[in-house]
N, C-alpha and C positions, 0 to 999 in steps of 0.2 A: 272764441276759439276753444276747441276741445283739447284738453291736455291728456286726460286719461279716463277710461270708463271701466269699472269693475262690477261684476255681478255674480250672484251665487244662487243655486237652487231654482233656476228658471228653465222650464221645459227640459231639454236634453242636457243641460249643464248642471251637474250636481255640485261640483266643487267650485271654489272661487276662481274666476276667470277674468283676465284683464286684457283690454285692447288699449295699447299705449301709443299715443301720438307724439311723444317726445322723441326727437331725432337722435340717432346714434352717430357719433362722429366718424368721418372717413368713409361714408357710404355713397358718395357722389351726389350730383344734383344740388350742390351747396347753394346755388343761386335761387333754387325754388323753395327753400325752407322758410318757415314763418317764424320770425323772431318776436320774443316778448319785449324786446327793447333793452333787456338787462343781462340775463345770463343764459337763458335756455332758448332752444330752437325746436320747432314743431313741424310735423309733416302736413303737407297740403292734401295728401291722398293716402288712403289705405284700401286695399282690396283683399277680399277673403275668397279663397278657392277651396275646393273639396268635393267629395262625392255627394250624390243625392242622398239625403237622409243623414249627412254627416254633422250638420249643425250650423252651416253657414248662415242661413236665414235667421236662425234663432239668436245669433249675436246681434244682428240689426234689430230684430224684434224686441230684444231686451232693452236696447238703447231707446228705440221708438216708444216702448211702453212707459219708460220713465219720463220721457218728454211729454207724452200725452197725459200721464197722471198729474203732472204739474200744470200744463197749459190748458187742458180741456175744461177744468172747472172755472178758470179765468174767462175763457171764451164764452162759457155757458152763462156766467153772471152778467157779462156784457151783452148777451143776447145774440151773439154771432154764431153760436153753435148750440145744438140741443144736448143737454147733459145725458150721458149714457155710461153704463158700466164698462170699464176697460178690461177685456178678458186677459187672464194670465193664469199660468199653471206651474206648480213646482215640479221637480223631478219625481217621477212616479214608479221607477223601477227598483225601489227598495221599500223597506217597511217603516222608515223614519222620516224621509224628506217631506212627505205630505203634511206632516205635523210641525214642520219648521218653517220659518219665514222666508219669503223671497227677498233677497237683498240687492240693493242698487247703491252704487257710489260713483260720483262723477266729479272730476276736477275740470273747471272751465274758466275762461277769461273773457268776460263780456266786453272789455275795453282794454286800454293800455295801462291801467293803474292797479287793478286788483285781480287776484286769482281766488276763485271760490271753491269750496269743498262742500258738496251736498250729498247726504245719504238718506235713503228711505228703505225701511223694512216693512213688509206687508205679510200678514198671516190671515188667511180666510177673508181676503179683501179689506181687512182692517189694518190701519197703520199702527204698528207697535213700537216703532222707533224712527225718529227723524232728526236730522242735525244740519245746521247751516253755519259754516265758518268762512272767513275770508282773510287774506293777508295781502299786504302791499307788495307789489313786485319789486319796487326799488329797494336795493340793499337787502333783498330777501327778508322783508319786514316780518314782524311778529304776527302770529295767528290770533284773530279776534273772533270770539263767539258771537253770532247773531241770535241764534236760539237753539235749544235742544228740546226734544220731546220723547218721553218714554211712558211706562205704565204709571209713573208717579206724577205725570202732568207735564206742563210746558214751562221752561225756564228761559227768560229773555236775557240777551247780552246787555251790557251796560249802555251800548250805543243806541238801542231801541227800547229800552225798558221804560215804560210810562204807564201810569195807572189807567189811562184811557184805552190802552190796548187790551182787547179781549183775549183771554187765554183759554176760553172754552170753545172747542171746535168739534164738529162731527168727526168721528174716528175714521170715516171713509175719505175725508178731504185732507190733502197735504196742508200743513200750516203755512208753508210758503205761498201756496195759491190763495189761502184765506187772507193773509196779510197783504199780498199784492192787489187783491180785489177790493179791500176795504180801507186801506191806509196809504198815505203818500209818504213812503220811506225810501230814500234814495238807494240804500244798499239792497233792500228787498226788491225794488222795482228793477234794478240793474240785473239781479239774478234771474228774476222771473222773465224778463224780456228776452234773455238768452234762450230759454226754453221755447218761448212763444215764436221765435224767429227761425227755429230749425225747420228744414223742409224734409218731408218723408214721402217716398214713393215706393210702392211695391208692385213691380211689373209681373209678379207671379199671378196677380189678380187681373183678369181681362179688363175690368172696369178702369184700371189705372190709366190707360191710354185716353180715356174720355175726360180725365181731370185736366182741364186746361186753364192756365192763368192767362187772363187777357187784360190788357191795359189800353185804353183808348188814346193814350198819349202817342203822338206821332213819332217821337224819338224811340219809344219802345218798339213800335212796329218796324221802323227803319232798321233798328239793331237786330230784330228777330229775322227780318228778311235777309240782312247781310249774313247772319250766321247760317241760315238755311242755304244761301247761295254758296257759302264756303264749303258746306258739306255735299254739294252737288245737286241740291234741289233748286232747279233753275226757275225761279218765279220773280215777277216784277211787282206784285202787290198781294195783299191779303185783305179780303173783304168779309166783314161780318154783318149778316143781315138778320135783324130781330124779327121774330114772329109778330104778327099784328096784335095778338093777345098777350105779348110779352112772356109767353110760357117757355121760350127757348130761342135758339138762334141757329142759323146755318153759316158755315164758314166756307169761303171759296178762295182758291188759289188762282191768281191771274198769271197765265203764261203768255209770253209774247213770242210769236213765231212768224218770221218774215214780215215784221212790222205790224202784224195783226194780233190783237189781244183776245185771249180765250179764257173764260172762267170755268174752272173745274171744281166741283164739289169735293170737299175734303174726304167724303166717303169713297170717292173714286180714286183717290191717291193711293200709293203703295202703303203697305203696313209699316215699312221703315220710315216713310215720310210722316205718317200719322204719329209714330212714336216720337220722332224728332220734334214735331210741332207741340206735343205735350211736354216733352222733356226740356227743351231749350229755354223756355221762360223760367223754369225753376233754376236752371244753371245761371241764367242772366241775373236773377234775383239774388242768388247766393253770392255771385261775384261782385255785384253792385253794392251789396250791403255787408259783405263779410260774414255770411251765414254758413252753418253746417248743413250739408245736403246728404241725406241717407237714401240710397237707392238699392233695392233688392232686384237682382237680375238686370243690371244695367245693360248687359250685352245682348239681351233678347231682342231679336229682329234688327240688330244693328250690324252693319258691315264692320269688320275689325278696324278698318281705317277710320271709321266714324267714332268707334269706341275710343281709339287712341286720340283722336282729335279732342274729344270731350275731356279726357284725362289730362291732356297737355294744356288745356285752358287753365286748369287749376295749378299747374306746375310752371306756368309762365308768369314771372314776376311783373311783367309789363301789363298783363291782363288781370292777374289776381293781386290787386294792390290793397285789398281790405281784409286779407287773411281768411278768405273763404276756405272751406275744407269739404272734401268729398270722401265718403266711405261707402263701398258698394260690394256686392257679391258678383261673381262671374264664373262661367265655365269656359270662357274663351282664353285658351292658353297662348294664342297667337300674339297677345300683348304682354305675356309673361316674359319680358325681356329686360336686360340691363339697360337698354336704350330708352325704356319707358319707366321702369320702377327701380327704386333702391331696395336693398334686401330687407330693410325694416318697414317697408311699405307693403310687403307681401305677407299675407297671413294664410294659414291652413287650418281648416276645421275637419275633424274626423271623429268617428264613433269608436269607442273602446269596447272591450269585451263585456263590460257590465252595462252596456247600452248608454253610458254617459258620454258626452262629447268633450273634446279637448281642443284648445286653440293655441297656436304658437306661430311665431314669425319665422320667416326664412333666415333672418339674422341669427336666431337662436340655434340653428342647425350647424353641424360640423361635418367636414369631409372625412375621408378615410384617414387622414393624417392629423385629425383633431383641430383643423383650422376652420375659421368661418368660411362660408361659401363665398367665393370670389365675386367681386362686383362686376366682372366681365364674363361670368359663367353663362352657359346656355341654360337659363332657368327652365324654359319650357321643355327642353329635351330631357333634362334630369328629372323633372316632375313626371313626365310620361313614362319614364323608366322605373318609376316607383321609388326613387332615391330620397324623396322628401316625406314619404310615409303617409300622406293624406289621401291618396287615391289608389289603393292597391287594385281596385277593380280594373282600372285602365291597363295596368301591367298584365293582369290575368287575360284580358281580352286580346292584348297584343300577342301573348303566348299562344292563344288558340290557333293562330294562323300558322 
């Protein structure tokens, strides 16, 4: 479970920026909140709105970059992924940021016992600072250092300090990844597995809809068909046919019309159906295992009712029993309603005069009387009127008429 993510000097974000999943009291949907079992409650969903070029996608890309920096080396060592350089860029619209590190910090809870704090600072693709701490959730336990890393070297915490553990590591590889790949340490494995299990989809890239998770398990297929039926895709079976040379496969949807069965290639289905077929397995995996799912442009090619359906899966305590979370960007204001979101689940990204981006939640805003935005306010209407500040272009276009 993601508690909080903070980053600095990444792409359009010059200053320290925080996406907070800790729930604010009194904002409704209390039954949907995810509890750590002791003191705090967290949000199952966060959505980021804003104009094109405002910085929405860069928030998700910052989080995805940190996840990849940790998980990709582990996958590469296991042989499940080819090692590659993960691109990243600092803020470039001033004379100093290019020579300063890109900074990431995340608080997360892999299970019900500990919360971890992990930070990673990178300058010119080299790691200049890295830290991993954890604390017991019960009774707000004390913070324990697992390791720290800076220009003076690596220092291990008492719980993992052993002579056999190598403290020399390539300055391009996170020490967390190195430890997880080479040693069997419970605290390290738990932290690394959280990163490994996060799902990332970027629907601004056309190839994203071709990324399909498939499981030959009958229960998986039954559940996927059921979800597709719920969204209005009326099929009775999914058939995957492998090429004879095993170089690929074709997917067919079986439709039953007047008791007759017809197979239609996935290529001939609508774009919306194709997207649902690629998206829903990720949703299922997140809900089944309690994972974080990050989706850029979730609303693309989806009817607003389908978008709401997916959001509400994560907000339904009967469905989301494993504390799964969804964070996504969207332009679809038809779901920006108090019947769908809490005020602390809605975030806005916009570009400032110095070309840097800013991020803030709807909860942080105040009305004309200095009060928080009401939980039953017409969020979408006020947003289109420009009252939330994140999309002045829409107000300008409305004024043209």
